[in-house]
C-alpha positions as CSV (number, residue, x, y, z in Angstrom):
1,A,118.0,136.9,99.3
2,A,115.2,137.8,101.7
3,F,112.5,137.1,99.6
4,G,114.2,133.6,98.4
5,G,114.3,132.7,102.3
6,V,111.0,133.9,103.4
7,A,109.5,131.6,99.8
8,A,111.8,128.5,101.3
9,V,110.2,128.7,104.6
10,S,106.7,129.3,103.8
11,F,107.0,126.6,101.0
12,A,108.4,124.3,103.7
13,A,105.2,124.9,106.2
14,V,102.8,125.0,103.6
15,K,103.6,121.6,101.9
16,P,102.4,118.8,104.0
17,F,99.1,120.2,104.4
18,A,98.5,121.2,100.4
19,D,99.9,117.1,99.9
20,R,96.8,116.4,102.2
21,C,94.3,118.4,100.6
22,F,95.4,117.3,97.0
23,Q,95.3,113.4,98.3
24,E,91.7,114.1,100.1
25,N,90.4,115.7,96.8
26,G,91.4,112.7,94.6
27,M,94.4,114.5,92.9
28,Q,97.3,112.1,94.4
29,E,99.6,111.2,91.3
30,T,99.1,107.8,90.1
31,S,102.1,105.5,90.2
32,S,103.1,103.7,87.1
33,V,104.0,100.1,86.1
34,E,107.4,99.1,85.2
35,F,108.6,95.5,84.2
36,S,112.6,94.8,84.2
37,K,114.5,94.7,81.2
38,D,116.1,91.9,79.8
39,D,119.3,92.3,77.8
40,P,119.6,88.6,75.6
41,D,123.6,89.5,75.3
42,S,123.8,89.6,79.5
43,V,122.8,85.7,79.7
44,S,125.6,83.8,80.3
45,P,125.7,80.0,80.0
46,S,124.9,79.2,83.4
47,D,121.4,81.3,82.9
48,G,120.6,79.2,80.2
49,A,122.8,79.9,76.8
50,D,124.3,77.1,75.2
51,A,127.5,76.2,77.3
52,D,130.6,75.8,75.3
53,M,132.0,72.6,76.3
54,T,135.1,72.6,74.5
55,A,136.3,75.5,77.1
56,Q,136.5,72.8,79.9
57,P,139.6,70.6,80.3
58,E,139.2,67.1,78.8
59,Q,140.0,65.7,82.4
60,M,137.0,67.2,84.1
61,E,134.7,66.2,81.2
62,Q,135.9,62.8,81.6
63,E,135.2,62.7,85.6
64,I,131.6,64.5,84.8
65,D,131.0,61.7,82.4
66,E,132.2,59.2,84.8
67,A,130.0,60.5,87.6
68,V,126.5,61.0,85.5
69,S,127.2,57.2,84.3
70,E,127.5,55.8,87.6
71,A,124.8,57.6,88.9
72,L,122.5,56.8,86.2
73,S,123.7,52.9,86.3
74,S,122.4,52.7,90.2
75,Y,119.4,54.6,89.7
76,Q,116.0,53.4,88.8
77,F,113.4,55.6,88.0
78,S,109.9,54.1,89.4
79,A,106.5,55.3,89.0
80,D,106.6,57.0,92.4
81,N,109.4,59.3,91.1
82,F,107.0,60.0,87.8
83,N,104.2,60.5,90.0
84,S,106.1,62.8,92.3
85,M,107.5,65.1,89.3
86,T,103.7,65.5,87.9
87,S,102.9,66.5,91.3
88,V,105.3,69.1,91.2
89,L,104.1,70.3,87.7
90,R,100.7,70.5,88.8
91,G,101.5,72.3,91.7
92,I,103.3,75.2,90.0
93,G,100.2,75.3,87.4
94,E,97.7,75.4,90.1
95,Q,99.5,78.3,91.7
96,G,99.9,80.0,88.5
97,D,96.1,79.4,87.9
98,K,95.5,82.0,90.3
99,S,96.6,84.7,88.1
100,I,94.0,83.4,85.6
101,V,90.9,85.4,84.8
102,T,88.3,85.3,82.1
103,V,87.5,88.1,79.7
104,S,83.9,88.5,77.9
105,S,82.7,91.0,76.0
106,G,79.6,91.8,74.9
107,K,78.9,93.5,70.7
108,Q,75.9,94.8,68.9
109,D,76.1,92.0,66.8
110,T,73.5,89.0,67.7
111,D,73.1,85.2,66.8
112,I,70.2,83.6,64.8
113,F,68.2,84.0,68.1
114,G,68.7,87.4,68.7
115,N,71.0,87.1,71.7
116,P,74.0,89.2,71.9
117,V,77.4,87.9,70.7
118,E,79.9,87.6,73.6
119,N,83.5,86.9,73.0
120,T,85.5,85.0,75.7
121,G,89.3,84.6,75.9
122,D,91.3,83.4,79.0
123,C,94.0,86.2,80.3
124,A,96.3,86.6,83.0
125,V,96.8,89.3,85.6
126,I,100.3,90.9,85.6
127,A,100.1,93.9,87.7
128,E,98.0,95.6,90.5
129,S,98.0,99.5,90.9
130,D,96.4,102.3,92.5
131,G,93.3,99.9,93.0
132,E,93.4,98.0,89.8
133,F,94.2,94.8,88.5
134,L,96.1,95.2,85.0
135,I,95.0,92.0,82.9
136,F,97.3,90.8,79.8
137,T,94.7,89.2,76.9
138,Y,94.4,88.5,73.6
139,A,92.9,91.5,71.3
140,D,90.2,89.4,70.1
141,A,88.1,89.1,73.4
142,V,88.2,92.9,73.8
143,R,88.2,94.8,70.1
144,A,85.2,96.7,69.3
145,A,83.3,95.8,72.8
146,D,80.6,97.4,73.9
147,S,81.2,96.2,77.2
148,I,83.7,94.2,78.8
149,N,83.2,92.2,81.5
150,V,86.1,89.9,83.8
151,R,84.9,86.8,85.6
152,F,87.3,85.8,88.8
153,S,87.8,82.1,89.7
154,D,84.5,82.5,92.5
155,G,81.8,83.5,89.3
156,T,82.5,87.1,90.5
157,K,82.1,89.3,87.7
158,I,83.5,92.9,87.3
159,A,83.2,95.6,84.7
160,G,86.8,96.3,83.0
161,T,88.0,98.8,80.5
162,V,90.6,98.3,77.7
163,R,93.9,100.4,78.8
164,Q,95.3,99.7,75.4
165,I,95.3,97.4,72.4
166,D,98.7,95.9,70.0
167,E,96.9,95.6,66.5
168,V,100.2,94.2,65.4
169,L,100.7,91.2,67.8
170,G,96.7,90.9,68.6
171,M,97.5,91.5,72.4
172,A,95.5,93.8,74.7
173,V,95.6,95.2,78.4
174,V,92.2,95.4,80.4
175,A,92.1,97.3,83.7
176,V,89.2,96.4,86.7
177,P,88.9,98.1,90.1
178,S,90.5,95.6,92.5
179,G,88.4,96.9,95.2
180,N,84.9,95.7,93.7
181,L,86.1,92.3,94.3
182,P,85.0,90.3,97.4
183,E,88.0,90.5,100.0
184,E,88.4,86.9,100.1
185,E,88.5,86.4,96.6
186,R,90.9,89.3,96.1
187,K,93.0,87.4,98.3
188,K,93.2,84.4,96.4
189,V,94.1,86.3,93.2
190,Q,98.0,86.1,92.2
191,V,99.7,88.2,90.0
192,L,101.8,86.6,87.3
193,S,105.7,87.5,87.3
194,L,107.3,88.1,83.9
195,A,110.2,86.3,83.8
196,N,113.6,86.6,81.6
197,S,112.7,84.7,79.0
198,Y,116.4,84.6,77.2
199,T,117.5,81.9,79.5
200,V,114.9,79.5,78.3
201,K,116.5,77.1,76.3
202,A,115.7,73.4,74.7
203,G,114.8,70.8,77.0
204,D,113.5,73.2,79.7
205,V,109.8,71.8,80.8
206,L,107.5,74.5,80.7
207,V,103.6,74.4,82.1
208,G,101.0,76.1,80.1
209,I,98.0,77.8,81.9
210,G,95.1,79.7,80.9
211,G,92.6,77.4,78.5
212,P,95.5,74.9,76.8
213,S,92.6,72.3,76.7
214,G,89.9,74.8,75.5
215,Q,88.3,75.0,78.9
216,V,89.2,77.9,81.2
217,H,91.6,77.1,84.0
218,S,92.7,73.8,82.5
219,L,96.7,73.0,82.2
220,S,99.1,71.2,80.7
221,F,103.1,71.0,80.5
222,G,105.7,69.8,78.2
223,T,109.5,70.6,77.1
224,V,110.8,73.0,74.8
225,S,112.0,70.9,71.6
226,Y,113.4,74.5,70.0
227,V,114.2,78.0,70.4
228,A,114.2,80.2,67.4
229,R,116.4,83.3,67.8
230,N,116.2,86.7,66.0
231,V,113.1,85.8,64.5
232,Q,112.0,88.7,62.1
233,I,108.6,90.5,63.5
234,T,107.0,94.0,62.8
235,D,109.6,96.2,64.3
236,G,111.6,94.1,65.9
237,L,113.5,90.7,66.4
238,T,112.2,87.9,68.8
239,R,112.3,84.6,70.1
240,I,109.8,81.9,69.3
241,L,109.3,79.1,71.6
242,Y,108.2,75.6,70.2
243,A,107.1,73.5,72.6
244,D,105.1,70.0,73.0
245,I,102.6,71.4,74.8
246,S,98.7,71.5,74.0
247,S,97.0,74.7,73.4
248,N,93.7,76.0,71.9
249,S,94.0,79.2,69.8
250,Q,90.1,80.0,71.0
251,T,90.9,80.4,74.5
252,G,94.7,80.9,74.7
253,T,97.8,79.6,76.5
254,F,100.4,81.4,78.9
255,L,103.4,79.4,79.4
256,I,105.4,79.9,82.7
257,N,108.7,78.0,83.9
258,T,109.1,75.9,87.1
259,A,109.6,78.9,89.1
260,G,105.8,80.0,88.1
261,E,106.8,83.1,85.9
262,M,105.7,83.7,82.6
263,V,107.8,83.2,79.8
264,G,105.7,83.7,76.5
265,W,102.0,83.2,75.4
266,T,100.9,80.8,72.5
267,S,99.8,82.4,68.8
268,E,99.0,80.8,65.8
269,S,100.5,84.0,64.1
270,C,104.0,82.6,65.2
271,R,103.9,79.1,64.2
272,S,106.7,78.1,61.4
273,E,105.5,75.6,58.4
274,S,108.4,73.3,59.6
275,C,106.9,73.1,63.4
276,T,103.2,72.5,62.6
277,D,103.2,69.6,65.3
278,R,104.5,71.7,68.2
279,T,102.8,74.9,70.1
280,A,104.6,78.0,69.2
281,A,104.8,81.1,71.3
282,Y,106.0,84.7,71.6
283,T,108.5,85.5,74.6
284,I,107.9,88.1,77.4
285,S,111.4,89.6,77.3
286,S,111.5,91.2,74.0
287,Y,107.9,92.4,74.4
288,K,108.0,93.9,78.3
289,P,108.8,97.6,76.7
290,I,105.7,97.6,74.8
291,L,103.9,95.6,77.3
292,E,104.8,98.0,79.8
293,R,103.6,101.2,77.6
294,L,99.9,99.3,77.2
295,T,99.8,98.7,81.1
296,N,100.2,102.4,81.7
297,G,97.8,103.5,79.1
298,A,100.2,104.5,76.2
299,S,100.0,103.6,73.0
300,A,103.4,102.2,71.5
301,A,105.0,103.5,68.4
302,Y,104.6,101.5,64.9
303,L,107.0,102.1,62.0
304,G,105.9,99.2,60.0
305,I,109.2,97.4,59.0
306,L,110.7,93.9,58.7
307,G,114.2,93.6,58.4
308,Q,117.6,92.1,59.7
309,D,121.3,93.3,60.9
310,V,123.5,93.5,57.8
311,S,126.3,91.2,58.7
312,R,129.6,91.5,58.3
313,A,129.9,89.5,55.4
314,M,127.4,91.7,53.9
315,Q,129.4,94.7,54.9
316,G,132.6,93.0,53.2
317,S,130.3,93.2,49.9
318,G,129.8,96.6,49.7
319,I,126.3,96.7,51.8
320,P,126.3,99.8,54.4
321,A,125.9,99.0,58.1
322,G,122.5,99.3,59.2
323,V,119.2,97.5,59.4
324,Y,118.3,95.9,55.9
325,V,114.5,96.1,55.2
326,T,113.2,92.9,53.7
327,E,109.5,94.4,53.8
328,A,107.6,97.4,54.3
329,V,104.4,96.6,55.5
330,S,101.4,97.4,53.2
331,G,99.8,100.6,54.7
332,S,102.4,101.4,57.7
333,P,104.0,104.6,58.3
334,A,107.2,103.3,56.9
335,Y,105.2,102.2,53.6
336,D,103.2,105.5,53.5
337,A,106.6,107.8,53.7
338,G,108.3,105.8,50.9
339,I,110.5,103.6,52.8
340,Q,111.1,100.2,50.0
341,P,112.7,96.7,51.0
342,G,116.3,96.9,50.1
343,D,117.0,100.1,51.6
344,I,119.5,100.2,54.8
345,I,118.5,102.0,57.9
346,V,121.1,104.0,59.0
347,K,119.7,106.9,61.3
348,F,116.4,107.3,63.3
349,G,115.9,110.8,64.7
350,T,119.6,111.9,65.7
351,K,120.4,108.3,66.8
352,E,122.8,106.5,64.7
353,I,121.7,103.0,63.6
354,G,124.1,100.0,63.5
355,S,121.3,97.1,64.2
356,F,118.1,95.9,64.6
357,K,118.4,96.5,68.6
358,D,119.7,99.9,68.2
359,L,116.5,100.7,65.8
360,Q,114.0,98.6,68.3
361,A,115.3,100.4,71.4
362,Q,114.7,104.1,69.2
363,I,111.1,102.6,68.4
364,E,110.0,101.7,71.7
365,N,111.1,104.9,73.3
366,S,108.9,107.2,70.4
367,A,105.4,108.2,71.1
368,S,102.9,107.7,68.7
369,G,101.4,110.3,66.6
370,V,105.1,112.4,66.2
371,S,106.8,112.5,63.0
372,V,110.7,111.6,62.8
373,S,113.3,111.5,60.3
374,V,114.4,108.1,59.1
375,N,117.8,108.0,56.8
376,V,118.2,105.0,54.5
377,M,121.2,104.1,51.9
378,R,119.8,102.9,48.9
379,K,121.0,101.4,46.3
380,G,121.2,103.1,42.4
381,R,123.3,102.7,39.6
382,D,126.2,105.0,40.8
383,G,126.3,102.8,44.7
384,Y,124.4,103.7,47.9
385,T,122.6,106.9,48.4
386,E,121.4,108.3,51.7
387,I,118.1,109.4,51.8
388,P,116.0,111.0,54.5
389,F,112.2,110.3,55.1
390,L,109.7,112.0,57.3
391,V,107.6,109.2,59.1
392,S,104.8,110.1,61.1
393,L,104.7,107.3,63.6
394,R,101.4,105.7,64.6
395,A,100.0,103.8,67.1
396,R,100.3,99.9,67.2
């Protein structure tokens, strides 16, 4: 007891001095970036989900319809009103544009004149931590680069480093020292907040920033025409926004809502054959857990399956509850382990899997480079048999 008491007093006395010494020698613990997690099931109709108008009393509906009809009959939408609306949207885009920078990468390849080939791409500043700007960009702009430079709006170029790359969706995070930027320019840079994209619905107005016209710092705006829910992507389900907003696949476009928050980014890889006349965009909410890992320099785990929930109707026909594998991506950890289309994933590690939401959460919480037991139900002549596979997870 006496020794314990002396140790406690000594620790309390020495700690402040030790903390100062460690900080002075650059040994202060760095902070990590965290993004808020969004749950699609928690979004109420007033937050953007389709409202169930049948639940309202008929009398209330009639009163609302009459009030709207009366207001519309006496309202004249003029050119001034239109100009005022576009002015507001332009202001939102100009504010969001303060988050846009350009990444350029030099590679060993040369053109016919012997000049180094340089890929460029627009990107968005999404966080500032420990004296660094953390930038969300397309992987094509930084992949296999010999050097990376980030150009800010005043023309200043700062050398950057790749924090992490996600090869599955073709995105990356680049870090640059914010202290290397002139103070006046540093004050102009805005961090682009990440929205809850689950609240976006058809008819919402969005603004495209980055390079929608093919030129950096251009902008466009339009409306969401369709929101595709539960779209299968590798190792998860997501939502895809389709909007009549111009977009250039060579420069990249980020979509922001009227609050100036990013709701998604455009990508040719998510375009549907039935919506070729609309810009397609991945939504940010379902990507936040992966983006958080990339931003903090950690790789995200990769299993490599596409699948869907086993519905109640499917269960009624004798299919076990879990995640029905529609495809094991060729060369992926799941494919190499022996998981096949038609398998039902029922367990990941020690966690029972009842839906793709369960599986996605387990993958996102796993580290790359580890081996995990994945149990599947596979149909044979005598019905379904549970088979365990040892899967070596890799980085995305």
